N, C-alpha and C positions, 0 to 999 in steps of 0.2 A: 628092510628088508635086504637079508643078507649083508654083503660088507659094508653098505651104505654106515655112514656115519652122521647123525646129528648135528647140526652145529648149534650152540646154545646163541643166539642174537641179543646184540643187546639191547635194551628198553626203549622202543623210540617215546620219549616225554613231548610234556607241551615245550619245556626249555629248550629241548633238543629242534621242535619245528621251528617255533620261534626265532633263535637264534641263526639257523638256515635262513629264512625268510628274509631276516636283516641285512642278509649276504646277499640275497639276490637282486642282480639288479633287472628287473622282469619291467618290461613295459606296461603291460594291462594285468592280468589275472594269476592267480593259485588255487588250484584247482587240485586237492588230496583226498584223500580216503584218510580216515584217523581214528584212533578210539571215541567213543564218545566221552569218554572221561575230560579229553584236551577241548571241546568243545569251547566251555564257558571261559577257557583261557585264552584261547585265539580269538572270543570275540571282548574280550576284557581288556587286554593286553596287545593288541596288533600293533607288530613294530610300526615307527618310525617310517609314513609315507605309505602305507597300507590304510585300508580299513576293510572291516569283517561284514560281510555283503549277505550272506544267508548260510543257514545249515541246511546241508541235502542229503539224502539217503540213497545209500543204493542197496535194495533190494536183493539178495537172494536165495531164489527158491529152493533151491538144491542144497541151502545151509544146514550143516552140520546139526542134529538133533540135540537136545535136553538129554543126556546121556542119562542123568540121577533119574526123568521123568519128575518130578518135581514141582515143576514148573516149566514157562515154555521156553521154547530156544529161541535165542536171538534174531537170526535169521535176515541180520541188514548189520551194513556200517556205516556210520557217518561221513559223511561229504563236507568239508566245511570250504567257502566260496571267499576268497578275499579279493579285492581287487587294488589296483596301487590307485593314489587321490588324485583324482578328477575324474570325466564324463569316462564314464560304461559303455564296453559296445558288447553285446553279443550276438552270436547268431540264431537262438533259439525262440527269440521272439516271446511268446507268453507261455512256453513251453515249461512245466513245474520243475525243483532240482529235486525228482525221483528216476532211480533211473534201475531197473529193474532188468538183473542179466546174471544167470548161474556160474556163481564159484568157480572155478578153475583147477581142476586137478595136473599136479604137477611136483618140480623139485622144489622149488621154490614158496617155503611157508606163507609167503601174503601174496601170492601173485597175485594181477587182475587179470581178469577177461580180452581179449584183445578188443571184443565191441565195447567193451564200458567203456577202453582207453580210446578208439574212434570216436565214440562219441562225444567223450571229454576236448578230443581234439576238433572235433565239427566246429562245437557249440562255442569254445571260447579260443579258437586261434582261427585266423586266417589263411591262404596257400600261401605259404615265401616264407613266413613266421618261423622265428626259433624258439622250440620249447624247451623249457630243462627237467629235465628229471634227477633231483641231485640224490634221490637214494639210490639209482642204479637198478635194484632190482633184478627182475629178471630181462633186461632189456623190451619187454612190449609196450611200455611208452614209443621207442625208437622206434620200433616194428610199425605202429597206430600214426607216428609221424611221417613217415618216409613214403607209409602207402597214400597218406592226404594230400604228398606236397607240400608237408612241414620241413624244415632243421628242424634237427634232434641234436640235443649235446646230455651228456650225463656226466653225472657227477658223483661222485664216491666221499663224499661230509660223511654217511655213518661207517667211517675204516677208523677215524679218530675214536669208537666208542669201543673198541674191544675187540671187533669182530676180523677175523682174520680171513686176506683177501686168498692166501693159498689155500686154507681150511676150505671154503665157500666153493666149492666146486661149477655149483652154479652162476656164481655170481662172477665167478673167472671167466666161465662160458661164453658169460654174455660180455662181458669187458672187453675178451678180446674177440667173439665175435662184429664188436660194433670197431674196436681197433683195427681188424680187418678190412670191414665195408669202409672206415674212413681211411685208410688206405687205396679204396679205390673209389671213394669220392661221394660214398652215399650218406657218410656221418662224420659228423666231427665230434669226436667222443675225447672229453676235460676229463683228467682225475686234477682232484683238491685232497691233498693232504691232509 
């Protein structure tokens, strides 16, 4: 798009995800969209204190077609659901681990629709609880948490993987937005170098 510069993102692999999980001091759930290739590793090697609960799926009705036309398109993204050791509680009753939402069209290459994150927040947390989004992204988790009366923290764990905060204007905007909102008491923004 004109003068826009595409920023190459460092790959998020299973080792990075497991490392972030091992550093999180969460009380209950870890729910994340991940490349389907990482699911088995998360299931087999869940960090100490965590247990893999379920594979889920986010269905994307407006997902990209298979441009070569020689095979079906993917049209979905894996959702990894883990819980701390101990009794599980969620707000979904018997709801299946299948979510159908259109993907978003924005500046962030892996942006998630607010409707999906609102559902995750409603199902896996209670009002007043704190939600951590360790990869920061475009800030959608922070917005969903606020709308539902949850507290939100964002960390920038991914910065150690070679991504420049200065070069990624959408992440910088999300970070500055969160910091500005934190100044007026709406969010707690945390940066972990």
